[in-house]
C-alpha positions in Angstrom: 18.5 12.2 -6.9 19.2 15.8 -8.6 21.7 14.0 -10.0 19.6 11.4 -11.7 16.5 13.9 -12.7 19.3 15.6 -14.4 20.5 12.9 -16.4 16.8 11.9 -17.2 16.2 15.9 -18.7 19.4 16.0 -20.3 18.4 12.3 -21.7 14.8 13.7 -23.0 16.3 17.0 -24.3 19.2 15.3 -26.4 17.0 12.4 -27.5 14.0 14.4 -29.0 16.1 15.8 -32.0 17.3 12.5 -32.6 14.2 10.7 -32.5 12.2 13.3 -35.2 14.9 12.9 -37.2 15.0 9.0 -37.3 11.1 8.7 -37.7 11.8 10.7 -40.8 15.0 8.3 -41.7 12.9 5.4 -41.1 10.4 6.4 -43.6 12.7 7.7 -46.2 15.2 4.4 -45.8 12.1 1.8 -46.0 11.5 3.5 -49.6 15.0 2.9 -50.6 16.4 6.3 -49.9 19.4 6.5 -47.7 19.6 10.0 -46.8 23.2 10.5 -45.8 22.3 14.1 -46.2 20.6 14.3 -42.7 23.5 15.9 -41.3 23.5 18.7 -43.5 19.6 19.0 -43.4 20.0 19.2 -39.4 22.6 21.8 -39.5 21.1 24.2 -42.1 18.0 23.9 -40.5 19.3 24.2 -37.0 20.8 28.0 -39.1 17.6 28.7 -40.6 15.5 28.2 -37.7 18.0 30.3 -35.5 18.3 33.4 -38.1 14.3 33.5 -38.6 14.0 33.2 -34.8 16.8 36.0 -34.2 15.3 38.3 -37.0 11.4 38.2 -35.6 11.7 37.4 -32.4 9.6 34.4 -32.9 10.8 30.8 -32.2 7.9 29.3 -34.0 8.4 31.2 -37.0 12.1 29.7 -36.6 10.6 26.3 -36.6 8.6 27.0 -39.8 11.6 27.9 -41.5 13.5 25.2 -40.7 11.2 22.9 -41.9 11.1 24.9 -45.3 14.3 24.5 -45.5 14.4 20.6 -44.7 11.7 19.9 -47.5 13.6 22.3 -49.8 17.1 20.3 -49.4 14.9 17.0 -49.8 13.6 18.5 -52.8 16.7 19.3 -54.5 18.0 16.0 -53.3 15.6 13.7 -54.9 15.7 15.8 -58.1 19.3 14.7 -58.3 18.8 10.8 -57.1 15.4 10.2 -58.7 15.2 12.2 -61.9 18.9 12.5 -62.5 19.9 8.8 -61.3 23.0 10.3 -58.9 24.5 8.0 -56.5 23.2 8.9 -53.5 25.9 8.6 -51.1 27.8 11.6 -53.6 24.3 13.5 -53.3 24.4 13.1 -49.7 27.8 14.0 -48.9 27.5 17.1 -51.3 24.6 18.4 -48.9 26.5 17.9 -45.6 29.7 19.7 -47.4 27.2 22.8 -48.7 25.3 22.8 -45.6 29.1 23.1 -43.6 30.3 25.7 -45.8 27.1 28.0 -46.2 25.9 27.7 -42.9 29.7 29.1 -41.8 29.9 31.9 -44.1 26.0 33.1 -43.3 26.6 33.1 -39.7 30.0 35.0 -39.7 28.0 37.4 -42.3 25.1 37.8 -40.4 26.2 37.9 -37.0 29.9 38.8 -37.0 33.1 37.1 -36.5 32.9 33.1 -35.9 32.6 32.1 -32.2 30.4 35.7 -31.3 27.8 34.6 -28.9 24.5 35.1 -30.4 21.4 34.2 -28.4 17.6 34.0 -29.2 14.3 33.4 -27.5 13.6 29.8 -27.5 10.8 28.0 -26.7 8.5 28.0 -23.0 9.2 24.8 -20.9 7.3 23.5 -17.9 7.5 20.8 -15.3 10.1 22.3 -13.2 14.0 20.5 -13.5 12.7 18.0 -16.2 12.1 21.1 -18.9 9.3 19.5 -20.7 8.7 21.6 -23.7 5.7 21.2 -26.1 8.1 19.5 -29.1 9.1 16.8 -26.6 5.2 16.2 -26.0 4.6 15.9 -29.8 7.7 13.5 -30.2 5.9 10.2 -29.4 3.2 11.3 -31.5 5.8 11.7 -34.9 7.1 8.2 -34.0 3.1 7.1 -33.7 2.8 8.8 -37.1 5.5 7.1 -38.9 4.8 3.6 -37.9 1.0 4.5 -38.6 1.9 5.9 -42.3 4.2 2.7 -43.1 2.6 -0.4 -41.5 -1.5 1.0 -41.2 -1.9 2.6 -44.8 -1.9 1.4 -48.6 0.5 4.2 -49.0 2.9 2.8 -46.6 2.6 -0.7 -48.3 3.4 1.1 -51.3 6.5 2.6 -50.3 7.9 -0.5 -48.3 7.4 -2.3 -51.6 9.5 0.5 -53.3 12.2 -0.3 -50.6 12.1 -3.9 -51.4 11.4 -4.2 -55.0 10.6 -1.0 -56.9 9.8 -2.9 -60.3 6.9 -4.8 -58.7 5.8 -2.0 -56.9 5.3 -0.3 -60.4 4.0 -3.5 -62.2 0.9 -3.1 -59.1 0.3 0.2 -60.3 2.6 2.3 -58.1 5.0 5.2 -59.0 8.0 4.6 -57.1 9.5 7.8 -58.2 6.4 9.7 -56.8 6.4 7.8 -53.4 10.1 8.1 -52.7 9.9 11.7 -53.1 7.0 11.8 -50.7 8.8 9.9 -48.2 12.2 12.2 -48.7 9.8 15.1 -48.2 8.6 13.6 -45.1 12.3 12.9 -43.9 13.0 16.4 -45.0 9.9 18.2 -42.5 11.3 16.3 -40.0 15.0 17.0 -40.3 13.7 20.5 -40.0 12.0 20.1 -36.8 15.0 18.6 -35.5 17.3 21.0 -36.7 15.6 23.9 -35.4 15.3 22.4 -31.8 18.9 22.1 -31.5 18.7 25.6 -31.6 15.5 27.0 -30.4 15.1 24.7 -27.5 18.4 23.0 -26.4 20.6 26.1 -26.8 19.3 29.2 -27.8 22.2 29.9 -30.4 24.0 28.5 -32.8 27.8 27.3 -33.5 29.7 26.0 -36.7 29.1 22.5 -37.0 26.9 22.4 -34.1 25.2 19.1 -35.3 28.9 17.2 -34.7 27.7 14.0 -36.6 24.1 13.7 -35.1 22.7 12.9 -38.3 25.5 9.8 -38.7 24.1 8.9 -35.6 20.6 8.7 -36.5 21.3 6.5 -39.5 23.1 4.1 -36.9 20.0 4.3 -34.7 17.6 3.5 -37.8 19.8 0.8 -38.5 19.9 -0.5 -34.7 16.3 -0.5 -34.4 15.8 -2.7 -37.9 14.0 -0.1 -39.9 11.4 0.5 -37.5 9.9 3.5 -35.8 10.0 2.3 -32.6 12.9 0.4 -32.9 14.8 3.6 -34.1 13.6 5.3 -30.8 14.5 3.3 -28.4 18.2 3.6 -30.1 18.1 7.4 -30.3 17.1 7.3 -26.1 20.0 4.8 -25.6 22.1 7.5 -27.6 20.9 10.2 -25.6 21.7 8.5 -22.6 25.1 8.4 -23.4 25.5 12.3 -24.4 23.5 12.8 -21.1 26.3 10.8 -18.7 29.0 13.4 -19.8 26.6 16.1 -17.7 26.0 13.8 -15.2 30.1 12.9 -14.6 30.2 16.5 -14.3 27.9 17.2 -11.9 29.1 14.7 -9.8 32.8 15.6 -10.2 33.9 12.3 -10.4 37.7 12.1 -11.2 36.7 11.0 -15.1 37.6 13.3 -17.9 34.4 14.0 -19.7 36.0 14.1 -22.9 36.0 10.3 -22.6 32.3 10.4 -22.5 32.0 13.0 -25.5 33.1 9.9 -27.7 30.9 7.0 -26.1 27.8 8.2 -28.2 29.8 7.6 -31.4 31.0 4.5 -29.9 27.8 3.5 -29.3 26.9 4.2 -33.2 30.3 2.2 -34.1 29.1 -0.6 -32.1 25.5 -0.8 -33.3 26.9 -0.2 -36.9 29.4 -3.2 -36.5 27.3 -5.6 -34.7 23.9 -4.8 -33.2 22.0 -4.8 -36.8 23.8 -8.0 -37.5 20.6 -10.1 -38.3 18.4 -7.7 -39.5 17.2 -7.4 -43.0 17.7 -4.3 -44.3 15.2 -3.0 -47.7 16.4 -5.0 -50.2 16.8 -1.8 -52.8 18.1 0.4 -50.2 20.3 3.0 -51.7 20.0 1.6 -54.9 19.0 3.7 -58.0 15.5 2.7 -60.0 15.0 3.6 -63.5 11.4 3.1 -64.8 11.2 0.5 -67.0 8.7 2.8 -69.5 
């Protein structure tokens, strides 16, 4: 029973940042923007939250700083993608590489040599062994908010139109560039929350490249979820369950190498990209550049 509770607790903790980031990525992709730079956003936000909490002693200020960094990266990406018509994959790859280098150098500069253990205060938890925290409670609201924005507002209808046929949306009186930027900012804010959660709730510390591909896993989960907030959240829970299996195997002391389970989430993501999204209809203009006619 203790192992089962531990597995559930691990799934909730590990799944929370994935679900939050997936909600923002879903909105972004529905607008036609494939945010390959999500990995870099998560890593930069994780460091910003950690560094701010270390300096101020407040994890909540760390969350605010992480959100600001996520939005700032989204603004820079929007400038390159929307205004300068740069390739979305190239921009995203650049963000990932830049975040990896900058956070590594900044961490060593601020806290000493690589590998030094530095801890910060984390957000409070309750619920006994399940270790529930405030961000976990807010996560379902983020998913509902993403669904409501996309399917119950005129803004969401316009955003989805931009992802399908931006010139038709323009003809209907909408500004696809503005709508896509707004969707990217929403994705940047959720990436900021998710990144801060990694350092200020899960670990209480920072390590270089600590995101370990979670951004790409989230993108796969959005595909698995057929570009819906609910489907993406369920896919993230499945992947988080795979993450948690490693800890359960360790707790049960089974004669299985835990390293095998390290690869399981990524194998699931690969399976998703190869087959689970088959038959799903991606937004027709996803990752395609848009140039206004006027």
